[in-house]
N, C-alpha and C positions, 0 to 999 in steps of 0.2 A: 662540266660546266665551270666557267670562270665568273665568279661573283665580282662585279665591277660597279664602283660608285661613279657616277656621272655628275659633274658639277656645271650648271648652266647660269649665264647671266639672266637675271630676272627681267631686265628690260628688253634685251634683244633676243633672249632665248638661245644664244650662241653657246656652244660647248666650250667650256674654259678648260676643263681638266677631267682626266679619267684616272681612277686609282683601282688597282686590282687588290682584292682581298685574298690573302694567302689561302690556299685550298685546305690547309690544316685547320682552318677555322670554320669549315662548312657546318659541322654539327652545332657549334656555338652560334653561328649565323642563323641557322634554322630556328634554334630556340629564341634568339633575340627578335627575330621577325615574326615569330609565331607560325612558321611553316610546319605543316604536318604531313602534307601530301607532295609527291614529286612535281606535280603540276604547279604547285605554288611558287616554285623556282622560276617558272617561265614568264612572269609578268614583271612589269616596272613598278616600283613602289617609291613613293615619297618617304623620306627618312625623318623620323622625329628626333628631337635634340638628344634624347638619351641614347638613341641608336647611333647617332652621329658620334657621340662621346666615346661609346665602346669601339666602334670602328676605328676611331682615331688612335685609341690605345693599341689596337692590334696591329695597325699599319705604321704608327709613329709618324703620321702625316696630319697636319691641321687641315681640317675640311670646312669647318664652319666659317661663317663671315656674312657680312651684309650683302644684300642684293644678289642672292644665290638661290637657285632651285637645286636641291641635292636629292638624288634618286639612286636607287640600286636596281641593277639588272643582272641577270645570269646569262652570259653569252655561251653558246654551244661550243 
């Protein structure tokens, strides 16, 4: 599975950017998101500010910003 952050424009809901989280962070990501079962990885989740900050540290990419919907999904 590839954990991916998707950033959408809040007004148009258009996809602005996708950011892949390195696979090496899968265990930390599961802990950050509170995922305990394998099926937890199969859903789309809105990210909280604290989660966004941690993912920014892992990826060295600024994600936050106004007028954005920020979600995470794991793609097969």
